[in-house]
Legacy VTK file of the C-alpha trace (Angstrom):
# vtk DataFile Version 3.0
C-alpha trace
ASCII
DATASET POLYDATA
POINTS 476 float
99.145 -7.030 181.520
96.701 -8.176 178.849
97.519 -9.574 175.418
96.448 -6.416 173.599
98.915 -4.345 175.596
101.690 -6.868 174.973
101.158 -6.901 171.221
103.874 -5.124 169.245
102.724 -2.666 166.615
104.279 -3.035 163.173
103.154 -0.227 160.877
105.967 -0.155 158.333
103.781 -0.048 155.250
101.491 2.647 156.631
104.382 4.768 157.860
106.045 4.519 154.465
102.785 5.514 152.785
102.440 8.532 155.120
106.017 9.619 154.366
105.415 9.401 150.606
102.116 11.285 150.919
104.076 14.049 152.719
106.778 13.904 149.999
109.539 13.389 152.570
112.739 11.386 152.382
113.624 8.968 155.165
116.357 11.350 156.289
113.976 14.312 156.471
111.283 12.405 158.377
113.861 10.939 160.747
115.097 14.475 161.495
111.542 15.700 162.144
110.893 12.819 164.552
114.263 12.958 166.265
115.328 9.432 165.319
118.103 8.065 163.143
117.445 7.286 159.464
118.519 3.656 160.037
115.967 3.283 162.863
113.203 4.671 160.647
114.311 2.359 157.836
113.995 -0.653 160.155
110.495 0.449 161.185
109.374 0.860 157.559
110.639 -2.662 156.792
108.764 -4.047 159.841
112.027 -5.079 161.457
111.273 -2.901 164.489
107.892 -2.156 166.124
106.577 1.383 166.490
106.900 2.670 170.049
104.247 4.706 171.841
106.635 7.681 172.001
107.134 7.623 168.242
103.376 7.449 167.648
102.917 10.560 169.782
105.677 12.384 167.891
104.000 11.452 164.582
100.691 12.846 165.824
102.253 16.080 167.052
104.582 16.641 164.098
102.277 15.797 161.200
98.827 16.218 162.807
98.071 12.519 162.208
94.970 10.818 163.637
96.445 7.845 165.494
93.255 5.851 164.996
93.715 5.991 161.223
97.422 5.262 161.434
96.982 2.303 163.731
94.005 0.823 161.903
95.036 -2.433 160.273
93.548 -4.231 157.340
91.842 -6.495 159.878
90.682 -10.100 159.628
87.890 -9.175 157.212
90.304 -7.746 154.647
92.603 -10.724 155.007
89.652 -13.113 154.632
88.405 -11.291 151.532
91.851 -11.388 149.957
92.238 -15.069 150.808
88.873 -15.777 149.176
89.860 -13.867 146.062
93.214 -15.651 145.730
91.474 -19.024 146.181
89.623 -18.477 142.889
90.571 -20.977 140.128
91.681 -17.925 138.142
94.841 -17.915 140.312
95.399 -21.675 140.143
99.080 -22.521 140.476
100.102 -19.305 142.236
99.528 -20.660 145.768
99.819 -17.241 147.428
100.896 -17.996 151.034
98.922 -16.587 153.937
101.800 -14.480 155.260
101.944 -12.604 151.927
98.196 -12.000 152.071
98.518 -10.679 155.629
101.456 -8.508 154.618
99.513 -7.108 151.664
96.497 -6.285 153.858
98.633 -4.693 156.573
101.378 -2.952 154.605
99.679 -2.060 151.326
96.020 -1.403 152.202
95.361 0.719 149.118
96.766 -1.977 146.823
94.748 -4.614 148.698
91.565 -2.569 148.227
92.363 -2.135 144.544
92.862 -5.877 144.080
89.551 -6.631 145.829
87.738 -4.013 143.767
89.100 -5.484 140.539
88.259 -9.019 141.655
84.679 -8.061 142.572
84.231 -6.387 139.198
85.602 -9.487 137.484
83.317 -11.782 139.526
80.258 -9.656 138.764
81.132 -9.691 135.069
81.607 -13.450 135.140
78.208 -13.980 136.784
76.581 -11.634 134.267
78.259 -13.397 131.322
77.070 -16.758 132.561
73.549 -15.499 133.111
73.458 -13.957 129.636
74.858 -17.193 128.179
72.099 -19.097 129.945
69.450 -16.787 128.453
71.018 -17.218 125.016
71.328 -20.982 125.451
75.116 -20.905 125.152
77.654 -22.748 127.261
80.110 -21.019 129.540
83.694 -20.938 128.208
85.196 -21.258 131.686
83.579 -24.350 133.141
84.934 -25.725 136.382
85.600 -29.500 136.506
82.301 -30.102 138.294
80.361 -28.077 135.712
82.098 -29.822 132.830
81.327 -33.274 134.246
77.732 -32.276 134.970
77.288 -31.071 131.390
78.868 -34.229 129.982
76.631 -36.527 132.038
73.602 -34.446 131.102
74.514 -34.630 127.406
74.004 -38.402 127.755
70.718 -37.870 129.619
72.378 -39.259 132.736
72.371 -42.729 131.146
75.470 -44.840 130.445
74.256 -48.160 128.982
77.706 -49.759 129.180
77.722 -49.330 132.956
74.172 -50.612 133.323
75.148 -53.802 131.488
78.264 -54.284 133.632
76.292 -53.591 136.815
73.564 -56.118 136.009
76.112 -58.816 135.195
78.074 -58.241 138.403
74.883 -58.153 140.482
73.857 -61.526 139.072
77.342 -62.939 139.694
77.173 -61.850 143.333
73.737 -63.394 143.816
75.011 -66.660 142.318
77.715 -66.737 145.008
75.230 -66.251 147.877
74.961 -69.027 150.458
71.361 -67.989 151.203
68.740 -65.786 149.469
68.755 -63.371 152.423
72.493 -62.658 152.388
73.037 -58.909 152.139
74.708 -57.256 149.199
77.400 -55.792 151.431
78.310 -59.246 152.757
78.447 -60.649 149.217
80.582 -57.777 147.964
82.976 -58.051 150.925
83.377 -61.785 150.294
84.104 -61.226 146.597
86.615 -58.465 147.326
88.498 -60.809 149.631
88.247 -63.955 147.496
89.162 -62.372 144.151
91.301 -59.387 145.139
92.657 -60.212 148.600
90.983 -57.080 149.928
89.524 -56.827 153.433
87.023 -54.201 154.594
87.425 -52.530 157.981
85.244 -49.977 159.725
87.169 -47.426 161.774
86.137 -44.590 164.115
85.641 -41.164 162.559
88.496 -39.865 164.747
90.851 -42.228 162.902
89.421 -41.593 159.434
89.420 -37.803 160.057
88.007 -36.286 156.824
87.584 -39.531 154.885
84.466 -41.679 154.725
86.102 -44.248 152.429
89.776 -44.804 151.803
91.610 -47.580 149.947
94.967 -48.757 151.294
96.545 -50.751 148.409
99.725 -51.570 150.327
97.883 -53.449 153.070
95.018 -54.563 150.883
92.336 -52.824 152.951
89.258 -50.758 152.312
88.723 -48.466 155.291
85.247 -47.107 156.047
84.173 -44.501 158.574
81.778 -45.595 161.293
79.687 -42.512 160.515
78.360 -44.258 157.389
74.919 -45.781 157.641
74.121 -49.243 156.179
73.124 -47.968 152.711
76.125 -45.614 152.453
78.445 -48.385 153.617
77.062 -50.768 150.985
77.527 -48.079 148.330
81.137 -47.491 149.413
81.871 -51.236 149.110
80.137 -51.286 145.699
82.356 -48.407 144.509
85.496 -50.303 145.454
84.200 -53.482 143.820
83.427 -51.503 140.654
86.997 -50.179 140.545
88.565 -53.568 141.204
86.451 -55.500 138.694
85.930 -52.918 135.947
88.672 -50.328 136.380
89.796 -50.735 132.768
86.309 -50.113 131.385
85.847 -47.069 133.631
89.193 -45.671 132.491
88.300 -46.255 128.826
84.969 -44.445 129.205
86.781 -41.579 130.935
89.356 -41.238 128.168
86.674 -41.355 125.470
85.034 -38.261 126.964
88.090 -36.072 126.157
87.939 -34.058 129.371
90.006 -30.853 129.220
92.409 -31.575 132.112
93.451 -34.101 134.762
91.183 -32.824 137.583
88.161 -33.027 135.277
89.131 -36.526 134.122
89.508 -37.688 137.715
86.154 -36.219 138.700
84.467 -37.805 135.676
85.920 -41.199 136.544
84.596 -40.832 140.091
81.151 -39.978 138.710
81.215 -42.992 136.375
82.359 -45.228 139.239
79.424 -44.025 141.320
77.093 -44.787 138.409
78.469 -48.309 138.139
78.129 -48.829 141.892
74.470 -47.752 141.659
73.951 -50.161 138.754
75.420 -53.011 140.842
73.193 -52.228 143.820
70.117 -51.442 141.702
70.367 -53.428 138.431
68.514 -51.656 135.647
65.838 -54.172 134.634
64.865 -55.158 138.183
64.874 -51.560 139.408
62.827 -50.208 136.487
60.312 -53.040 136.776
59.896 -52.545 140.538
59.523 -48.795 140.058
56.710 -49.269 137.561
54.951 -51.897 139.673
55.018 -49.769 142.842
54.122 -46.427 141.250
57.669 -45.187 141.796
57.278 -45.563 145.540
60.681 -44.548 146.867
60.147 -46.247 150.239
59.459 -49.555 148.479
62.493 -49.130 146.238
64.674 -48.383 149.271
63.459 -51.520 151.067
63.722 -53.758 147.985
67.296 -52.789 147.079
68.692 -51.799 150.489
69.546 -48.252 149.466
68.929 -44.756 150.825
66.369 -42.220 149.637
68.914 -40.172 147.695
70.413 -43.273 146.060
66.998 -44.472 144.884
65.971 -40.986 143.721
69.214 -40.528 141.794
68.815 -43.919 140.147
65.355 -42.899 138.919
66.988 -40.183 136.786
68.998 -42.795 134.844
66.153 -44.946 133.454
66.551 -44.132 129.751
67.098 -47.591 128.242
65.232 -47.473 124.884
63.480 -50.817 125.464
62.518 -50.087 129.082
62.238 -46.386 129.756
61.156 -45.085 133.126
59.526 -41.781 133.964
61.990 -39.076 132.850
62.824 -37.503 136.198
65.054 -34.585 137.078
66.800 -34.274 140.445
68.273 -31.371 142.366
70.040 -31.432 145.735
70.484 -28.307 147.862
71.676 -27.430 151.342
69.963 -25.047 153.738
71.886 -22.099 152.299
70.497 -22.846 148.844
73.767 -24.154 147.368
73.079 -26.673 144.602
75.353 -29.737 144.711
73.495 -32.020 142.279
71.546 -31.433 139.066
70.634 -34.440 136.950
67.888 -35.257 134.489
66.955 -38.095 132.162
64.912 -35.655 130.088
64.178 -31.956 130.193
65.372 -29.868 133.133
63.254 -26.907 134.236
65.864 -24.918 136.183
68.785 -22.732 135.226
72.289 -24.069 135.171
73.626 -21.183 137.256
72.316 -20.073 140.613
69.886 -21.798 142.922
66.308 -22.864 142.449
63.278 -20.628 142.799
62.382 -19.961 146.462
58.729 -20.617 145.630
59.542 -24.273 144.976
58.877 -26.402 148.052
62.294 -27.967 147.817
63.453 -25.221 150.156
60.530 -25.534 152.576
61.234 -29.271 152.944
63.673 -28.352 155.718
60.688 -27.351 157.855
59.264 -30.888 157.677
62.372 -33.114 157.926
61.957 -36.667 156.683
58.535 -36.012 155.112
57.822 -35.970 151.381
56.108 -32.781 150.193
54.570 -32.533 146.720
53.855 -29.577 144.477
52.842 -28.865 140.891
54.840 -26.013 139.429
54.714 -24.011 136.216
57.826 -22.559 134.589
57.811 -19.285 132.584
57.430 -21.153 129.270
54.123 -22.618 130.477
55.458 -26.126 131.150
54.028 -27.886 134.193
55.892 -30.296 136.440
54.960 -32.619 139.275
57.613 -32.454 142.016
58.334 -33.989 145.375
60.973 -33.047 147.939
62.388 -34.512 151.123
65.334 -33.924 153.429
68.165 -36.414 153.834
71.155 -36.642 156.154
74.536 -35.703 154.790
76.761 -38.732 154.268
79.395 -39.199 156.945
77.916 -36.693 159.381
79.051 -36.850 162.995
77.757 -35.572 166.321
78.830 -32.028 165.423
76.937 -31.973 162.118
73.333 -30.876 162.110
71.047 -33.609 160.806
68.618 -33.323 157.894
70.852 -30.757 156.244
70.263 -31.585 152.566
67.066 -31.582 150.532
66.383 -33.704 147.463
63.960 -32.413 144.832
62.625 -34.896 142.284
60.191 -34.147 139.497
58.806 -34.953 136.065
56.573 -33.344 133.478
52.967 -33.268 134.628
51.893 -35.598 131.808
53.772 -38.447 133.557
52.404 -37.766 137.053
49.556 -40.297 136.749
52.187 -43.050 136.936
53.334 -41.919 140.390
51.838 -43.064 143.670
52.437 -39.555 145.049
49.940 -38.008 142.624
47.022 -40.260 143.545
43.966 -38.338 144.645
45.022 -35.137 142.866
43.055 -33.561 140.040
45.735 -33.592 137.360
43.396 -32.045 134.787
42.752 -28.909 136.869
45.596 -28.906 139.370
46.621 -26.237 141.844
49.729 -24.770 140.250
52.531 -22.579 141.656
54.215 -20.335 139.056
57.973 -20.353 139.551
61.034 -19.170 137.677
64.722 -19.945 137.237
67.414 -18.171 139.260
66.278 -14.637 140.094
68.771 -12.986 137.739
67.211 -14.923 134.871
63.580 -14.788 135.979
61.289 -12.152 134.496
58.152 -13.006 136.476
56.705 -9.824 137.933
55.773 -9.032 140.616
57.444 -11.477 143.016
57.844 -10.836 146.731
60.532 -13.554 146.997
62.802 -11.999 144.377
66.435 -11.792 145.550
67.901 -9.890 142.575
66.691 -8.037 139.476
66.790 -9.888 136.142
69.679 -9.421 133.752
69.003 -6.865 131.039
65.969 -5.244 132.683
66.030 -1.695 134.038
64.861 -1.145 137.612
61.831 1.118 138.116
62.470 2.321 141.650
61.090 5.732 142.640
60.125 7.799 145.682
56.367 7.706 145.099
55.510 4.010 145.185
56.644 0.657 146.520
56.112 -2.648 144.759
55.504 -6.060 146.300
58.787 -6.990 144.681
61.962 -5.594 146.303
63.308 -5.123 142.752
60.560 -3.793 140.440
61.642 -3.607 136.813
60.352 -2.405 133.478
LINES 1 477
476 0 1 2 3 4 5 6 7 8 9 10 11 12 13 14 15 16 17 18 19 20 21 22 23 24 25 26 27 28 29 30 31 32 33 34 35 36 37 38 39 40 41 42 43 44 45 46 47 48 49 50 51 52 53 54 55 56 57 58 59 60 61 62 63 64 65 66 67 68 69 70 71 72 73 74 75 76 77 78 79 80 81 82 83 84 85 86 87 88 89 90 91 92 93 94 95 96 97 98 99 100 101 102 103 104 105 106 107 108 109 110 111 112 113 114 115 116 117 118 119 120 121 122 123 124 125 126 127 128 129 130 131 132 133 134 135 136 137 138 139 140 141 142 143 144 145 146 147 148 149 150 151 152 153 154 155 156 157 158 159 160 161 162 163 164 165 166 167 168 169 170 171 172 173 174 175 176 177 178 179 180 181 182 183 184 185 186 187 188 189 190 191 192 193 194 195 196 197 198 199 200 201 202 203 204 205 206 207 208 209 210 211 212 213 214 215 216 217 218 219 220 221 222 223 224 225 226 227 228 229 230 231 232 233 234 235 236 237 238 239 240 241 242 243 244 245 246 247 248 249 250 251 252 253 254 255 256 257 258 259 260 261 262 263 264 265 266 267 268 269 270 271 272 273 274 275 276 277 278 279 280 281 282 283 284 285 286 287 288 289 290 291 292 293 294 295 296 297 298 299 300 301 302 303 304 305 306 307 308 309 310 311 312 313 314 315 316 317 318 319 320 321 322 323 324 325 326 327 328 329 330 331 332 333 334 335 336 337 338 339 340 341 342 343 344 345 346 347 348 349 350 351 352 353 354 355 356 357 358 359 360 361 362 363 364 365 366 367 368 369 370 371 372 373 374 375 376 377 378 379 380 381 382 383 384 385 386 387 388 389 390 391 392 393 394 395 396 397 398 399 400 401 402 403 404 405 406 407 408 409 410 411 412 413 414 415 416 417 418 419 420 421 422 423 424 425 426 427 428 429 430 431 432 433 434 435 436 437 438 439 440 441 442 443 444 445 446 447 448 449 450 451 452 453 454 455 456 457 458 459 460 461 462 463 464 465 466 467 468 469 470 471 472 473 474 475
């Protein structure tokens, strides 16, 4: 006998709903079906399964379609409810899965009502954010990641205190080197052990499970996953060294920011720690000087400082020291689904805060040429022009089951700075080939656009039976 035949059918909620729709008491329905009221009560409370004989009696007595009666909420309804209850709006409720399943199975109408309300709320929230973006206002309900991103951006992604600490620690490490060729990772490991009694061990991913870096204070160990490449491993060691040597300064900077809650404070401290680690690996003065001398050649910067493409690109967005400014870059990181996980800029930023980037930007097409840098000159709706480059990178800590080249980094600057970049050599920057792009589709009013994924906020659609536009969402 198969599993489906063995499965017991609990339809208490649906049977109760049917009885109430028929305006029957338990006693009256029990009499109609030829069962005892206590037996029916147990069925309605899901303490007894519904038998095949009882299902047939229900069908005959009340002309019920058994397919409708037996239809459950299904995995999709349960998944949708679980997604809704995972929203930060319900933080602290921790609705257990068995209650979600019970709601989907026993109270399908209530479950549908909850989902309908949640979808309406989500749509309203997206619309409010989009309208706030158009108006230049901030969202009142920032998540921790959005709050931290806005705080870092308010400082133009530049924290001079951390740059100073990073340069000093970098010089101290180099002074302790036994030879000029000793790697940063080796120097940092030696300092962690000598000054803090901390050893660094690399363990298999099967042991580390979800972690790529984990500090064990009781045994005095920093544990690293063997999925980390050399540059990611060096960065992980630099993060731990930053915490051990300058934890007090990082905490003070975090407290000064007045973050709204503990999760936001913790995330901000992590972001500041990462910034300090980057400043240790790539000290400001040396990095900015090398960038200028090489025409901001990312490959040269990677080789000179022993870092990865993303690390070097991110560091370029922090060069805002008044006495030694670099090209004011912006950076965006996306995955193949278009989800944006990084947005940073040392100057102006051409893309919307909410939603993904324009599909006409080659950041998205970089996935078709993994590992290669692609360039493009773009024009935003306000007429500003930007020189951009994009390239794929591997996700940190990926294993054999993770598809490679699954993130893309977009880097760019205003066109007036492009002559300083090696990537713009040979291009006619006075009369360039330009691609008009927009912000997220709900904010973009460029028309027509064949790549449009949604109509813009506040514009009426002009769809009719007599014509078809290039755009899937023509608007007035």
